[in-house]
HTML snippet that shows the backbone in 3Dmol.js (N, CA, C, O; Angstrom):
<script src="https://3Dmol.org/build/3Dmol-min.js"></script>
<div id="view" style="width:600px;height:400px;position:relative"></div>
<script>
const pdb = `
ATOM      1  N   MET A   1     110.634  60.521  -1.093  1.00  0.00           N
ATOM      2  CA  MET A   1     109.984  60.544   0.210  1.00  0.00           C
ATOM      3  C   MET A   1     110.888  59.856   1.226  1.00  0.00           C
ATOM      4  O   MET A   1     111.379  58.755   0.978  1.00  0.00           O
ATOM      5  N   GLU A   2     111.103  60.487   2.343  1.00  0.00           N
ATOM      6  CA  GLU A   2     111.923  59.905   3.405  1.00  0.00           C
ATOM      7  C   GLU A   2     111.073  58.958   4.241  1.00  0.00           C
ATOM      8  O   GLU A   2     109.954  59.286   4.634  1.00  0.00           O
ATOM      9  N   LEU A   3     111.622  57.785   4.503  1.00  0.00           N
ATOM     10  CA  LEU A   3     110.894  56.804   5.299  1.00  0.00           C
ATOM     11  C   LEU A   3     110.867  57.214   6.765  1.00  0.00           C
ATOM     12  O   LEU A   3     111.845  57.762   7.273  1.00  0.00           O
ATOM     13  N   PRO A   4     109.752  56.953   7.449  1.00  0.00           N
ATOM     14  CA  PRO A   4     109.721  57.206   8.892  1.00  0.00           C
ATOM     15  C   PRO A   4     110.599  56.184   9.608  1.00  0.00           C
ATOM     16  O   PRO A   4     110.811  55.080   9.106  1.00  0.00           O
ATOM     17  N   TYR A   5     111.097  56.547  10.757  1.00  0.00           N
ATOM     18  CA  TYR A   5     111.942  55.632  11.520  1.00  0.00           C
ATOM     19  C   TYR A   5     111.137  54.943  12.611  1.00  0.00           C
ATOM     20  O   TYR A   5     110.978  55.468  13.714  1.00  0.00           O
ATOM     21  N   TRP A   6     110.626  53.746  12.280  1.00  0.00           N
ATOM     22  CA  TRP A   6     109.889  52.944  13.248  1.00  0.00           C
ATOM     23  C   TRP A   6     110.795  51.930  13.908  1.00  0.00           C
ATOM     24  O   TRP A   6     110.419  51.329  14.914  1.00  0.00           O
ATOM     25  N   TRP A   7     111.952  51.734  13.376  1.00  0.00           N
ATOM     26  CA  TRP A   7     112.815  50.671  13.853  1.00  0.00           C
ATOM     27  C   TRP A   7     113.117  50.932  15.326  1.00  0.00           C
ATOM     28  O   TRP A   7     113.574  52.016  15.689  1.00  0.00           O
ATOM     29  N   GLY A   8     112.864  49.948  16.160  1.00  0.00           N
ATOM     30  CA  GLY A   8     113.226  50.084  17.559  1.00  0.00           C
ATOM     31  C   GLY A   8     112.119  49.697  18.503  1.00  0.00           C
ATOM     32  O   GLY A   8     111.155  49.037  18.116  1.00  0.00           O
ATOM     33  N   MET A   9     112.260  50.104  19.717  1.00  0.00           N
ATOM     34  CA  MET A   9     111.330  49.737  20.774  1.00  0.00           C
ATOM     35  C   MET A   9     110.007  50.476  20.604  1.00  0.00           C
ATOM     36  O   MET A   9     109.952  51.567  20.037  1.00  0.00           O
ATOM     37  N   VAL A  10     108.948  49.859  21.108  1.00  0.00           N
ATOM     38  CA  VAL A  10     107.629  50.470  21.043  1.00  0.00           C
ATOM     39  C   VAL A  10     107.661  51.815  21.751  1.00  0.00           C
ATOM     40  O   VAL A  10     108.106  51.914  22.894  1.00  0.00           O
ATOM     41  N   GLY A  11     107.190  52.840  21.072  1.00  0.00           N
ATOM     42  CA  GLY A  11     107.126  54.163  21.670  1.00  0.00           C
ATOM     43  C   GLY A  11     108.412  54.954  21.586  1.00  0.00           C
ATOM     44  O   GLY A  11     108.445  56.124  21.966  1.00  0.00           O
ATOM     45  N   ILE A  12     109.466  54.335  21.096  1.00  0.00           N
ATOM     46  CA  ILE A  12     110.744  55.025  20.994  1.00  0.00           C
ATOM     47  C   ILE A  12     111.233  54.900  19.557  1.00  0.00           C
ATOM     48  O   ILE A  12     111.239  53.805  18.994  1.00  0.00           O
ATOM     49  N   SER A  13     111.632  55.989  18.979  1.00  0.00           N
ATOM     50  CA  SER A  13     112.130  55.987  17.613  1.00  0.00           C
ATOM     51  C   SER A  13     113.647  55.884  17.646  1.00  0.00           C
ATOM     52  O   SER A  13     114.338  56.876  17.879  1.00  0.00           O
ATOM     53  N   ILE A  14     114.164  54.681  17.413  1.00  0.00           N
ATOM     54  CA  ILE A  14     115.608  54.480  17.377  1.00  0.00           C
ATOM     55  C   ILE A  14     115.964  53.691  16.131  1.00  0.00           C
ATOM     56  O   ILE A  14     115.111  53.032  15.537  1.00  0.00           O
ATOM     57  N   SER A  15     117.195  53.760  15.749  1.00  0.00           N
ATOM     58  CA  SER A  15     117.651  53.035  14.573  1.00  0.00           C
ATOM     59  C   SER A  15     118.024  51.615  14.974  1.00  0.00           C
ATOM     60  O   SER A  15     118.859  51.418  15.857  1.00  0.00           O
ATOM     61  N   GLY A  16     117.422  50.640  14.343  1.00  0.00           N
ATOM     62  CA  GLY A  16     117.707  49.235  14.621  1.00  0.00           C
ATOM     63  C   GLY A  16     116.516  48.389  14.205  1.00  0.00           C
ATOM     64  O   GLY A  16     115.437  48.937  13.978  1.00  0.00           O
ATOM     65  N   PRO A  17     116.670  47.088  14.096  1.00  0.00           N
ATOM     66  CA  PRO A  17     115.570  46.223  13.664  1.00  0.00           C
ATOM     67  C   PRO A  17     114.463  46.138  14.711  1.00  0.00           C
ATOM     68  O   PRO A  17     114.741  46.200  15.909  1.00  0.00           O
ATOM     69  N   TRP A  18     113.213  45.997  14.275  1.00  0.00           N
ATOM     70  CA  TRP A  18     112.103  45.881  15.222  1.00  0.00           C
ATOM     71  C   TRP A  18     111.155  44.739  14.903  1.00  0.00           C
ATOM     72  O   TRP A  18     110.249  44.455  15.686  1.00  0.00           O
ATOM     73  N   ILE A  19     111.347  44.075  13.762  1.00  0.00           N
ATOM     74  CA  ILE A  19     110.517  42.920  13.422  1.00  0.00           C
ATOM     75  C   ILE A  19     111.422  41.696  13.385  1.00  0.00           C
ATOM     76  O   ILE A  19     112.341  41.638  12.568  1.00  0.00           O
ATOM     77  N   PRO A  20     111.178  40.708  14.263  1.00  0.00           N
ATOM     78  CA  PRO A  20     111.985  39.490  14.204  1.00  0.00           C
ATOM     79  C   PRO A  20     111.866  38.841  12.822  1.00  0.00           C
ATOM     80  O   PRO A  20     110.825  38.961  12.177  1.00  0.00           O
ATOM     81  N   TRP A  21     112.871  38.185  12.379  1.00  0.00           N
ATOM     82  CA  TRP A  21     112.913  37.464  11.110  1.00  0.00           C
ATOM     83  C   TRP A  21     113.017  38.372   9.897  1.00  0.00           C
ATOM     84  O   TRP A  21     113.004  37.875   8.771  1.00  0.00           O
ATOM     85  N   VAL A  22     113.120  39.683  10.080  1.00  0.00           N
ATOM     86  CA  VAL A  22     113.146  40.605   8.943  1.00  0.00           C
ATOM     87  C   VAL A  22     114.306  41.587   9.106  1.00  0.00           C
ATOM     88  O   VAL A  22     114.474  42.200  10.160  1.00  0.00           O
ATOM     89  N   GLU A  23     115.091  41.723   8.060  1.00  0.00           N
ATOM     90  CA  GLU A  23     116.176  42.695   8.055  1.00  0.00           C
ATOM     91  C   GLU A  23     115.594  44.096   7.847  1.00  0.00           C
ATOM     92  O   GLU A  23     114.623  44.246   7.106  1.00  0.00           O
ATOM     93  N   PRO A  24     116.169  45.132   8.489  1.00  0.00           N
ATOM     94  CA  PRO A  24     115.655  46.490   8.314  1.00  0.00           C
ATOM     95  C   PRO A  24     115.532  46.903   6.846  1.00  0.00           C
ATOM     96  O   PRO A  24     114.572  47.584   6.483  1.00  0.00           O
ATOM     97  N   GLY A  25     116.465  46.514   6.011  1.00  0.00           N
ATOM     98  CA  GLY A  25     116.399  46.861   4.595  1.00  0.00           C
ATOM     99  C   GLY A  25     115.191  46.249   3.908  1.00  0.00           C
ATOM    100  O   GLY A  25     114.637  46.839   2.980  1.00  0.00           O
ATOM    101  N   ASP A  26     114.776  45.064   4.358  1.00  0.00           N
ATOM    102  CA  ASP A  26     113.589  44.417   3.788  1.00  0.00           C
ATOM    103  C   ASP A  26     112.324  45.181   4.157  1.00  0.00           C
ATOM    104  O   ASP A  26     111.385  45.248   3.364  1.00  0.00           O
ATOM    105  N   VAL A  27     112.298  45.756   5.357  1.00  0.00           N
ATOM    106  CA  VAL A  27     111.147  46.563   5.773  1.00  0.00           C
ATOM    107  C   VAL A  27     111.074  47.818   4.909  1.00  0.00           C
ATOM    108  O   VAL A  27     110.000  48.193   4.440  1.00  0.00           O
ATOM    109  N   GLU A  28     112.203  48.458   4.704  1.00  0.00           N
ATOM    110  CA  GLU A  28     112.232  49.649   3.851  1.00  0.00           C
ATOM    111  C   GLU A  28     111.768  49.321   2.439  1.00  0.00           C
ATOM    112  O   GLU A  28     111.008  50.081   1.838  1.00  0.00           O
ATOM    113  N   ALA A  29     112.226  48.184   1.906  1.00  0.00           N
ATOM    114  CA  ALA A  29     111.854  47.790   0.545  1.00  0.00           C
ATOM    115  C   ALA A  29     110.367  47.474   0.438  1.00  0.00           C
ATOM    116  O   ALA A  29     109.773  47.643  -0.627  1.00  0.00           O
ATOM    117  N   ALA A  30     109.760  47.014   1.537  1.00  0.00           N
ATOM    118  CA  ALA A  30     108.344  46.645   1.531  1.00  0.00           C
ATOM    119  C   ALA A  30     107.426  47.831   1.809  1.00  0.00           C
ATOM    120  O   ALA A  30     106.207  47.713   1.685  1.00  0.00           O
ATOM    121  N   PHE A  31     108.000  48.966   2.183  1.00  0.00           N
ATOM    122  CA  PHE A  31     107.212  50.148   2.501  1.00  0.00           C
ATOM    123  C   PHE A  31     106.595  50.731   1.234  1.00  0.00           C
ATOM    124  O   PHE A  31     107.258  50.829   0.202  1.00  0.00           O
ATOM    125  N   ASN A  32     105.325  51.116   1.317  1.00  0.00           N
ATOM    126  CA  ASN A  32     104.621  51.722   0.190  1.00  0.00           C
ATOM    127  C   ASN A  32     104.766  53.242   0.267  1.00  0.00           C
ATOM    128  O   ASN A  32     104.086  53.878   1.073  1.00  0.00           O
ATOM    129  N   PRO A  33     105.633  53.835  -0.548  1.00  0.00           N
ATOM    130  CA  PRO A  33     105.845  55.284  -0.466  1.00  0.00           C
ATOM    131  C   PRO A  33     104.632  56.093  -0.928  1.00  0.00           C
ATOM    132  O   PRO A  33     104.573  57.303  -0.706  1.00  0.00           O
ATOM    133  N   ASN A  34     103.666  55.434  -1.568  1.00  0.00           N
ATOM    134  CA  ASN A  34     102.465  56.126  -2.040  1.00  0.00           C
ATOM    135  C   ASN A  34     101.300  56.009  -1.060  1.00  0.00           C
ATOM    136  O   ASN A  34     100.177  56.396  -1.383  1.00  0.00           O
ATOM    137  N   ALA A  35     101.559  55.482   0.127  1.00  0.00           N
ATOM    138  CA  ALA A  35     100.508  55.323   1.132  1.00  0.00           C
ATOM    139  C   ALA A  35      99.888  56.677   1.453  1.00  0.00           C
ATOM    140  O   ALA A  35     100.592  57.658   1.692  1.00  0.00           O
ATOM    141  N   LYS A  36      98.581  56.711   1.455  1.00  0.00           N
ATOM    142  CA  LYS A  36      97.855  57.965   1.725  1.00  0.00           C
ATOM    143  C   LYS A  36      97.504  58.025   3.215  1.00  0.00           C
ATOM    144  O   LYS A  36      96.330  58.071   3.581  1.00  0.00           O
ATOM    145  N   VAL A  37      98.524  58.023   4.060  1.00  0.00           N
ATOM    146  CA  VAL A  37      98.358  58.074   5.509  1.00  0.00           C
ATOM    147  C   VAL A  37      98.985  59.374   5.988  1.00  0.00           C
ATOM    148  O   VAL A  37     100.187  59.593   5.834  1.00  0.00           O
ATOM    149  N   ILE A  38      98.161  60.229   6.568  1.00  0.00           N
ATOM    150  CA  ILE A  38      98.646  61.522   7.053  1.00  0.00           C
ATOM    151  C   ILE A  38      98.196  61.706   8.490  1.00  0.00           C
ATOM    152  O   ILE A  38      96.999  61.623   8.767  1.00  0.00           O
ATOM    153  N   PRO A  39      99.093  61.946   9.390  1.00  0.00           N
ATOM    154  CA  PRO A  39     100.538  61.891   9.210  1.00  0.00           C
ATOM    155  C   PRO A  39     101.020  60.443   9.205  1.00  0.00           C
ATOM    156  O   PRO A  39     100.360  59.558   9.750  1.00  0.00           O
ATOM    157  N   LEU A  40     102.167  60.215   8.590  1.00  0.00           N
ATOM    158  CA  LEU A  40     102.755  58.877   8.623  1.00  0.00           C
ATOM    159  C   LEU A  40     103.166  58.553  10.049  1.00  0.00           C
ATOM    160  O   LEU A  40     103.675  59.422  10.757  1.00  0.00           O
ATOM    161  N   PRO A  41     102.954  57.315  10.484  1.00  0.00           N
ATOM    162  CA  PRO A  41     103.442  56.936  11.815  1.00  0.00           C
ATOM    163  C   PRO A  41     104.956  57.111  11.889  1.00  0.00           C
ATOM    164  O   PRO A  41     105.666  56.894  10.907  1.00  0.00           O
ATOM    165  N   THR A  42     105.432  57.500  13.045  1.00  0.00           N
ATOM    166  CA  THR A  42     106.872  57.699  13.220  1.00  0.00           C
ATOM    167  C   THR A  42     107.476  56.778  14.266  1.00  0.00           C
ATOM    168  O   THR A  42     108.697  56.646  14.349  1.00  0.00           O
ATOM    169  N   ILE A  43     106.624  56.136  15.070  1.00  0.00           N
ATOM    170  CA  ILE A  43     107.103  55.185  16.071  1.00  0.00           C
ATOM    171  C   ILE A  43     106.228  53.933  16.008  1.00  0.00           C
ATOM    172  O   ILE A  43     105.088  53.978  15.546  1.00  0.00           O
ATOM    173  N   VAL A  44     106.773  52.840  16.471  1.00  0.00           N
ATOM    174  CA  VAL A  44     106.090  51.550  16.385  1.00  0.00           C
ATOM    175  C   VAL A  44     104.713  51.593  17.031  1.00  0.00           C
ATOM    176  O   VAL A  44     103.766  51.034  16.478  1.00  0.00           O
ATOM    177  N   SER A  45     104.574  52.231  18.169  1.00  0.00           N
ATOM    178  CA  SER A  45     103.287  52.227  18.882  1.00  0.00           C
ATOM    179  C   SER A  45     102.173  52.899  18.084  1.00  0.00           C
ATOM    180  O   SER A  45     100.997  52.670  18.367  1.00  0.00           O
ATOM    181  N   GLU A  46     102.512  53.714  17.103  1.00  0.00           N
ATOM    182  CA  GLU A  46     101.491  54.335  16.256  1.00  0.00           C
ATOM    183  C   GLU A  46     100.921  53.358  15.231  1.00  0.00           C
ATOM    184  O   GLU A  46     100.004  53.702  14.485  1.00  0.00           O
ATOM    185  N   LEU A  47     101.458  52.151  15.196  1.00  0.00           N
ATOM    186  CA  LEU A  47     100.946  51.108  14.310  1.00  0.00           C
ATOM    187  C   LEU A  47      99.908  50.232  15.009  1.00  0.00           C
ATOM    188  O   LEU A  47      99.422  49.264  14.425  1.00  0.00           O
ATOM    189  N   PHE A  48      99.566  50.562  16.252  1.00  0.00           N
ATOM    190  CA  PHE A  48      98.549  49.827  17.009  1.00  0.00           C
ATOM    191  C   PHE A  48      97.174  50.443  16.797  1.00  0.00           C
ATOM    192  O   PHE A  48      97.053  51.601  16.396  1.00  0.00           O
ATOM    193  N   GLU A  49      96.138  49.652  17.073  1.00  0.00           N
ATOM    194  CA  GLU A  49      94.781  50.193  17.141  1.00  0.00           C
ATOM    195  C   GLU A  49      94.778  51.234  18.261  1.00  0.00           C
ATOM    196  O   GLU A  49      95.457  51.065  19.274  1.00  0.00           O
ATOM    197  N   GLU A  50      94.027  52.285  18.079  1.00  0.00           N
ATOM    198  CA  GLU A  50      94.011  53.354  19.072  1.00  0.00           C
ATOM    199  C   GLU A  50      93.516  52.855  20.423  1.00  0.00           C
ATOM    200  O   GLU A  50      92.445  52.254  20.516  1.00  0.00           O
ATOM    201  N   GLY A  51      94.289  53.102  21.456  1.00  0.00           N
ATOM    202  CA  GLY A  51      93.905  52.787  22.822  1.00  0.00           C
ATOM    203  C   GLY A  51      94.159  51.354  23.261  1.00  0.00           C
ATOM    204  O   GLY A  51      93.984  51.035  24.437  1.00  0.00           O
ATOM    205  N   ILE A  52      94.571  50.478  22.340  1.00  0.00           N
ATOM    206  CA  ILE A  52      94.866  49.083  22.713  1.00  0.00           C
ATOM    207  C   ILE A  52      96.164  48.646  22.045  1.00  0.00           C
ATOM    208  O   ILE A  52      96.612  49.249  21.069  1.00  0.00           O
ATOM    209  N   ARG A  53      96.748  47.608  22.579  1.00  0.00           N
ATOM    210  CA  ARG A  53      98.038  47.151  22.067  1.00  0.00           C
ATOM    211  C   ARG A  53      97.864  45.981  21.102  1.00  0.00           C
ATOM    212  O   ARG A  53      98.458  44.917  21.276  1.00  0.00           O
ATOM    213  N   LEU A  54      97.036  46.203  20.082  1.00  0.00           N
ATOM    214  CA  LEU A  54      96.876  45.250  18.991  1.00  0.00           C
ATOM    215  C   LEU A  54      97.269  45.960  17.701  1.00  0.00           C
ATOM    216  O   LEU A  54      96.991  47.146  17.521  1.00  0.00           O
ATOM    217  N   TRP A  55      97.911  45.229  16.817  1.00  0.00           N
ATOM    218  CA  TRP A  55      98.328  45.828  15.552  1.00  0.00           C
ATOM    219  C   TRP A  55      97.122  46.292  14.746  1.00  0.00           C
ATOM    220  O   TRP A  55      96.102  45.604  14.697  1.00  0.00           O
ATOM    221  N   ASN A  56      97.234  47.438  14.124  1.00  0.00           N
ATOM    222  CA  ASN A  56      96.211  47.967  13.239  1.00  0.00           C
ATOM    223  C   ASN A  56      96.491  47.385  11.850  1.00  0.00           C
ATOM    224  O   ASN A  56      97.254  47.949  11.067  1.00  0.00           O
ATOM    225  N   GLU A  57      95.852  46.240  11.564  1.00  0.00           N
ATOM    226  CA  GLU A  57      96.154  45.522  10.331  1.00  0.00           C
ATOM    227  C   GLU A  57      95.757  46.302   9.087  1.00  0.00           C
ATOM    228  O   GLU A  57      96.416  46.180   8.055  1.00  0.00           O
ATOM    229  N   ALA A  58      94.697  47.099   9.158  1.00  0.00           N
ATOM    230  CA  ALA A  58      94.306  47.913   8.003  1.00  0.00           C
ATOM    231  C   ALA A  58      95.393  48.942   7.695  1.00  0.00           C
ATOM    232  O   ALA A  58      95.756  49.139   6.535  1.00  0.00           O
ATOM    233  N   LEU A  59      95.905  49.589   8.723  1.00  0.00           N
ATOM    234  CA  LEU A  59      96.983  50.564   8.539  1.00  0.00           C
ATOM    235  C   LEU A  59      98.239  49.877   8.013  1.00  0.00           C
ATOM    236  O   LEU A  59      98.870  50.363   7.074  1.00  0.00           O
ATOM    237  N   LEU A  60      98.599  48.751   8.615  1.00  0.00           N
ATOM    238  CA  LEU A  60      99.784  48.018   8.163  1.00  0.00           C
ATOM    239  C   LEU A  60      99.665  47.627   6.698  1.00  0.00           C
ATOM    240  O   LEU A  60     100.633  47.719   5.944  1.00  0.00           O
ATOM    241  N   GLY A  61      98.456  47.182   6.292  1.00  0.00           N
ATOM    242  CA  GLY A  61      98.239  46.788   4.905  1.00  0.00           C
ATOM    243  C   GLY A  61      98.366  47.947   3.937  1.00  0.00           C
ATOM    244  O   GLY A  61      98.691  47.743   2.767  1.00  0.00           O
ATOM    245  N   THR A  62      98.117  49.152   4.404  1.00  0.00           N
ATOM    246  CA  THR A  62      98.290  50.348   3.578  1.00  0.00           C
ATOM    247  C   THR A  62      99.764  50.702   3.436  1.00  0.00           C
ATOM    248  O   THR A  62     100.199  51.202   2.398  1.00  0.00           O
ATOM    249  N   LEU A  63     100.525  50.436   4.492  1.00  0.00           N
ATOM    250  CA  LEU A  63     101.926  50.857   4.525  1.00  0.00           C
ATOM    251  C   LEU A  63     102.912  49.836   3.963  1.00  0.00           C
ATOM    252  O   LEU A  63     103.956  50.210   3.431  1.00  0.00           O
ATOM    253  N   PHE A  64     102.583  48.538   4.081  1.00  0.00           N
ATOM    254  CA  PHE A  64     103.542  47.488   3.738  1.00  0.00           C
ATOM    255  C   PHE A  64     102.921  46.422   2.848  1.00  0.00           C
ATOM    256  O   PHE A  64     101.700  46.347   2.711  1.00  0.00           O
ATOM    257  N   ASN A  65     103.771  45.602   2.248  1.00  0.00           N
ATOM    258  CA  ASN A  65     103.264  44.490   1.452  1.00  0.00           C
ATOM    259  C   ASN A  65     102.764  43.376   2.376  1.00  0.00           C
ATOM    260  O   ASN A  65     103.124  43.349   3.553  1.00  0.00           O
ATOM    261  N   PRO A  66     101.936  42.453   1.857  1.00  0.00           N
ATOM    262  CA  PRO A  66     101.319  41.414   2.706  1.00  0.00           C
ATOM    263  C   PRO A  66     102.316  40.530   3.447  1.00  0.00           C
ATOM    264  O   PRO A  66     102.030  40.093   4.562  1.00  0.00           O
ATOM    265  N   GLN A  67     103.470  40.258   2.862  1.00  0.00           N
ATOM    266  CA  GLN A  67     104.454  39.392   3.529  1.00  0.00           C
ATOM    267  C   GLN A  67     104.985  40.046   4.804  1.00  0.00           C
ATOM    268  O   GLN A  67     105.138  39.378   5.826  1.00  0.00           O
ATOM    269  N   ILE A  68     105.260  41.326   4.747  1.00  0.00           N
ATOM    270  CA  ILE A  68     105.754  42.037   5.927  1.00  0.00           C
ATOM    271  C   ILE A  68     104.641  42.195   6.954  1.00  0.00           C
ATOM    272  O   ILE A  68     104.881  42.047   8.153  1.00  0.00           O
ATOM    273  N   VAL A  69     103.430  42.494   6.501  1.00  0.00           N
ATOM    274  CA  VAL A  69     102.295  42.618   7.425  1.00  0.00           C
ATOM    275  C   VAL A  69     102.127  41.321   8.203  1.00  0.00           C
ATOM    276  O   VAL A  69     101.920  41.349   9.416  1.00  0.00           O
ATOM    277  N   ASP A  70     102.213  40.189   7.520  1.00  0.00           N
ATOM    278  CA  ASP A  70     102.073  38.891   8.194  1.00  0.00           C
ATOM    279  C   ASP A  70     103.130  38.728   9.283  1.00  0.00           C
ATOM    280  O   ASP A  70     102.822  38.220  10.360  1.00  0.00           O
ATOM    281  N   LYS A  71     104.342  39.139   9.031  1.00  0.00           N
ATOM    282  CA  LYS A  71     105.412  39.027  10.032  1.00  0.00           C
ATOM    283  C   LYS A  71     105.198  39.998  11.187  1.00  0.00           C
ATOM    284  O   LYS A  71     105.481  39.666  12.338  1.00  0.00           O
ATOM    285  N   ILE A  72     104.703  41.193  10.888  1.00  0.00           N
ATOM    286  CA  ILE A  72     104.451  42.164  11.952  1.00  0.00           C
ATOM    287  C   ILE A  72     103.368  41.645  12.891  1.00  0.00           C
ATOM    288  O   ILE A  72     103.540  41.680  14.110  1.00  0.00           O
ATOM    289  N   VAL A  73     102.255  41.163  12.342  1.00  0.00           N
ATOM    290  CA  VAL A  73     101.144  40.743  13.207  1.00  0.00           C
ATOM    291  C   VAL A  73     101.475  39.484  14.004  1.00  0.00           C
ATOM    292  O   VAL A  73     100.807  39.188  14.994  1.00  0.00           O
ATOM    293  N   ARG A  74     102.493  38.742  13.587  1.00  0.00           N
ATOM    294  CA  ARG A  74     102.935  37.588  14.380  1.00  0.00           C
ATOM    295  C   ARG A  74     103.907  37.991  15.481  1.00  0.00           C
ATOM    296  O   ARG A  74     104.337  37.151  16.272  1.00  0.00           O
ATOM    297  N   THR A  75     104.253  39.270  15.534  1.00  0.00           N
ATOM    298  CA  THR A  75     105.176  39.797  16.539  1.00  0.00           C
ATOM    299  C   THR A  75     104.375  40.322  17.729  1.00  0.00           C
ATOM    300  O   THR A  75     103.488  41.159  17.564  1.00  0.00           O
ATOM    301  N   ASN A  76     104.683  39.837  18.906  1.00  0.00           N
ATOM    302  CA  ASN A  76     104.018  40.335  20.116  1.00  0.00           C
ATOM    303  C   ASN A  76     104.624  41.676  20.507  1.00  0.00           C
ATOM    304  O   ASN A  76     105.842  41.786  20.647  1.00  0.00           O
ATOM    305  N   PRO A  77     103.788  42.696  20.683  1.00  0.00           N
ATOM    306  CA  PRO A  77     104.310  44.003  21.105  1.00  0.00           C
ATOM    307  C   PRO A  77     104.995  43.918  22.465  1.00  0.00           C
ATOM    308  O   PRO A  77     104.603  43.131  23.327  1.00  0.00           O
ATOM    309  N   LEU A  78     106.008  44.733  22.638  1.00  0.00           N
ATOM    310  CA  LEU A  78     106.648  44.838  23.941  1.00  0.00           C
ATOM    311  C   LEU A  78     105.682  45.446  24.934  1.00  0.00           C
ATOM    312  O   LEU A  78     104.791  46.196  24.535  1.00  0.00           O
ATOM    313  N   PRO A  79     105.827  45.148  26.214  1.00  0.00           N
ATOM    314  CA  PRO A  79     104.973  45.783  27.215  1.00  0.00           C
ATOM    315  C   PRO A  79     105.164  47.297  27.173  1.00  0.00           C
ATOM    316  O   PRO A  79     106.243  47.791  26.847  1.00  0.00           O
ATOM    317  N   GLU A  80     104.116  48.009  27.503  1.00  0.00           N
ATOM    318  CA  GLU A  80     104.184  49.464  27.500  1.00  0.00           C
ATOM    319  C   GLU A  80     105.147  49.941  28.580  1.00  0.00           C
ATOM    320  O   GLU A  80     105.115  49.481  29.722  1.00  0.00           O
ATOM    321  N   LEU A  81     106.012  50.886  28.181  1.00  0.00           N
ATOM    322  CA  LEU A  81     106.961  51.450  29.139  1.00  0.00           C
ATOM    323  C   LEU A  81     106.249  52.507  29.964  1.00  0.00           C
ATOM    324  O   LEU A  81     105.495  53.317  29.425  1.00  0.00           O
ATOM    325  N   ARG A  82     106.482  52.502  31.249  1.00  0.00           N
ATOM    326  CA  ARG A  82     105.840  53.495  32.132  1.00  0.00           C
ATOM    327  C   ARG A  82     106.867  54.287  32.864  1.00  0.00           C
ATOM    328  O   ARG A  82     106.522  55.168  33.652  1.00  0.00           O
TER     329      ARG A  82
END
`;
const viewer = $3Dmol.createViewer("view");
viewer.addModel(pdb, "pdb");
viewer.setStyle({}, {cartoon: {color: "spectrum"}});
viewer.zoomTo();
viewer.render();
</script>
């Protein structure tokens, strides 16, 4: 299974780190390839609760291990680009 590319700015799919304190390879290693999420999120903003800029912790817990989820939820989302 190919991993989605969330690395980068909110709303933009680019290659690069997006979680402070975590190397991109660690995020890939923490990803659950058996996650039953269809469709898989492809950009960081799809990891938010719908309509608000708060992390969807239930979704994150399905996709990643608890250590990575904890680091993601401690990360403040970038302001929405307009």
